[in-house]
C-alpha positions in Angstrom: 117.1 -177.1 -143.8 120.6 -177.6 -145.5 123.5 -176.6 -143.2 126.6 -175.2 -144.4 128.6 -178.1 -144.9 125.5 -180.0 -146.6 125.8 -176.9 -149.1 129.3 -177.2 -149.6 129.0 -180.9 -150.3 126.3 -180.1 -152.8 128.4 -177.6 -154.6 131.4 -179.9 -154.6 129.3 -182.7 -156.3 127.7 -180.3 -158.6 130.7 -178.1 -159.9 132.4 -179.6 -162.9 135.9 -180.4 -163.3 136.8 -180.0 -159.6 137.8 -181.9 -156.8 134.7 -184.1 -155.5 134.1 -185.3 -152.1 134.8 -188.6 -153.3 138.2 -188.0 -155.0 139.6 -185.4 -152.6 142.1 -186.7 -149.8 141.1 -185.6 -146.4 144.3 -182.9 -146.8 142.7 -181.4 -150.0 139.3 -181.1 -148.5 141.0 -179.4 -145.5 142.7 -176.9 -148.0 139.9 -176.2 -150.0 137.5 -175.8 -146.9 140.0 -173.2 -145.5 140.0 -171.4 -149.1 136.2 -171.5 -148.8 136.3 -169.6 -145.5 139.0 -167.3 -146.6 136.9 -166.2 -149.6 133.4 -166.3 -147.8 132.8 -162.5 -148.3 133.6 -162.9 -152.1 131.2 -161.3 -154.4 130.8 -164.4 -156.6 128.8 -167.5 -156.2 129.9 -170.4 -153.8 130.1 -172.7 -156.8 132.8 -170.2 -158.5 134.8 -170.0 -155.1 134.8 -173.9 -154.8 135.8 -174.1 -158.4 138.7 -171.7 -157.8 139.7 -173.3 -154.6 139.8 -176.6 -156.2 141.8 -175.3 -159.3 144.3 -173.7 -157.1 144.6 -176.9 -154.9 145.2 -179.0 -158.0 148.1 -176.6 -159.1 149.7 -177.0 -155.7 152.3 -179.6 -155.0 151.1 -182.2 -152.4 154.0 -181.2 -150.0 153.1 -177.6 -149.9 152.5 -176.4 -146.5 151.2 -172.9 -147.2 147.4 -172.5 -147.1 145.9 -171.7 -150.8 145.3 -168.1 -149.8 149.0 -167.8 -148.8 150.4 -169.8 -152.1 148.2 -167.7 -154.4 150.1 -164.6 -153.4 153.4 -166.2 -154.5 151.8 -167.7 -157.7 149.9 -164.9 -159.6 149.8 -166.8 -162.8 148.2 -169.9 -161.3 145.7 -167.4 -159.6 144.7 -165.9 -162.8 144.6 -169.0 -164.6 142.1 -170.4 -161.8 140.2 -167.2 -161.8 139.4 -167.7 -165.4 138.9 -171.4 -165.2 136.4 -171.0 -162.4 134.6 -168.1 -163.9 135.6 -165.6 -161.2 136.2 -162.7 -163.5 
């Protein structure tokens, strides 16, 4: 039986064009995992959510202190671009 973390790792490795477990810093992984938790009730696949969260994380400054969920509210154009890129819509 694959646990949630195993499933998230598999999704990360299979999702094209997103941050993978090998290339992400521990800070990136922390923000992306928080975004995944914030969007756990989304009505899209976990692959789409992971692609979205990775896209948003990539657009944020490395010095950003807000979570992805907080940052997306202040940056609607980045949110819309990542929604399109991830296939959310």
